[in-house]
N, C-alpha and C positions, 0 to 999 in steps of 0.2 A: 538236239543238234544232229544234222545228217551225218551218216557214216563217212562220207567222202571228205568231211571237213578235217579229218585227222591224218590224212595221207602225208607221209614224209617221203620225199623223193630219194631213193637209194637203189643201188643195183640189186640188192637182196632186201626184200621186205619181210620182216619178222613179226608175226602175229602171235601174241600171247593169249591163251584161252584158259581162264582160271575159274574157281568156284569150289564149293565144298564137294566132298566125296559123294558121288551119286547125284550131282547137280545137273548132269546132262552135257557137261563141257566136253567130255571125251567123244561122245556121239557126234557133237557139233564139229569137233576138230577132224574126226575121221571122215565125216560127210564132205567137208570142205576139201580135204586131201583127195578123196576119190573124184570129186567134181573137177579138180584142177589137174589131175593126172600127172603126167611127167613134168609139169611145170612147178610142182610143189613137193616138199618133203615134210615129214612130221617127226617131232622129237618129243618123247614122253619123259616127264619128271620121274616117273617110276623106275626108269633105268638107272637113276643116280642114287639109289639107296646104298648106304654103306653096309658092309657085311654085318649081319645081325645073328648069325648062326649060333654063336656062343651064348646068346641071351634068349633065344626063341624056343618055346616048347610047342606042343602040337596046337595049342589054341591061343597063342599070343604071348603069354608070359609077361615079362617086364618091358618088352619092346614097344616103344611109342612111335609108330610109323607116321603120325600126324604132327610131329614136332620137327621144326627146321633142322635140328641137330642130327636127325636120322638120315639126312640127305647131304650129298656133296654138291651143294648149289654153286659153289665157286667153279667146280669142274664143268657144270652145265653152262655157266656164263662163258667160260673159256671156249667150249665147243660152239656156242652161238657166235662168239666173236670171230672164230675161224670161218664159220659159214658165211658170215656177213662180209668177210674179206674175200670171198670167192674161193676159199680153200676147202678141202675135204677134212673131215674130223672123225675121231674114233669115239663112238658112244659105248659106254659100259652096258653089260647085259646082266640084269639081276634075276635070280631064280627065286620065285615066291614060294616054292615048295621046300627048298633046302635053306633058303634065306642066306644065300651066298652070292657073291659077284663072280660070274664066270670068268675064266681066263681069256676066252675069246671076246673080242669087241665087235661092234657093228660099225662098219665103215659107211659114212654118209657123205655124199658129194654135194657140192653147192647147188642151189636151186634158186629160181627167181623168187619163190615164196617159201618161207619156212614157218610152219605152224608148230607152236609149242603148247603142250597140254600139261596141266598140273595144278594141284590145290595151293601150293605155296610159292609159285613162281613170281607173284607180285610182292612178296614179303621183303626180300632184301633189295636195297636200292641198286647195288651193283648188277643185279639181274634185271631189274626193271629198265635199266639203262640200255639193255640190248634190244628192247622191243620198239618197233615203230608204232604199234597200236596194241591196246590191251582190252580184252572183252571179259567180263565177269558174269557168270551164271548165278543168279540169285534165286534159289529154289527152296521151298519150304522144307523144314527139318524132317517132317514125317515122311515125305516122299524120298528125300535123300537116304534116310535110314532103310526104307523098304528096298530101294535099289541096291544099297550096299549089302544088305542081308542076302539078297538073291545072288549077287556076284560072289561073295566070299564063301557061301555054302556050296554053290554049284561049280565055281571055277577054281577055288583055292583050298577046298577040302576042309573048311571050317565047320564048327557046329553052330546052330542058331544061338545057343546059350553063350558061347564064347564071343560071337559077333555082337550080341546085345551088350554083354559086359564091357567089351572093348569100346563100343560106341559111347556108352555112358561115362566110362572112366577116362577115355583118351580122345576119341574122335570129336565129341561135342565140345569139351573144354578147349581143345586145340583150335577147333573151328572158330569158337567165340573169341579166342585170344589172338590168333594169327590170320586166319583165312578171311573172316568177315571184315576186319578192319582194312584189309588190302583192297577191298571193293572201292575204297575212296580214290585209288589210283587209276581205276579203269576209265577208259574213254567211253565205253558203252556197257550198260548193264542190261542183261537179258533176263526176263521173267519166263522161266521154262513152262509155265502153265498157260501162257497166252501168246507171246510174240516171237516164239522160236522161229517159225517158218518165215516170217517177214525179215528177221535179222539174217537168217541163213541165205535167203535169196539176195538180200542187199550185199552181203559180203561176197557171195559167189560172183555177182555182177562186177563188183569193184575189183576183186582180185583178178578176174579174167581180163579186165581193162588194163591192169598193171602188167599182166603177162604179155599183152599185145603191144604195149608201148616200148 
């Protein structure tokens, strides 16, 4: 079905971009945001983790960051609702090195296009209700693991052994239980190994048309 078939007319268009960790969804969301410039804003699920400092050791500990209970998804839904109404909203800031939520918040103003990135954003119905359209990145597990390994070691100070253990114990089971089933709610499913460019160009064209209308 063509991408344009799913457009809902509204002052603020909210696009959800989901998929497993390392699926390519964040790269897609960032590229769209950059292409749209001042007409778009981007909201990351990762900002909405609850404080985990009391449970986190250097390499993960008992914290399961891939379970919905690790996130304040109701607050995310509230923030999106405010943006959809044309209001500014306050986005929390999560520190992945200390695993605490900062006292300062990020103020985001309304925009014609709001792009939301996250692995679990299609899981609860009250959050799905905020999206005008949902895109899911369906990427092979081996590639997702390779990307996550690189990110967590180089950007978050993790060890390869800790990343692997966490992937097998938490990431994969949570993906199978929560993330993969949410693909059923997506309007469009992207195979990151083949049709990424076509989908990106299609969305860029469509969203630019929305901006001009």
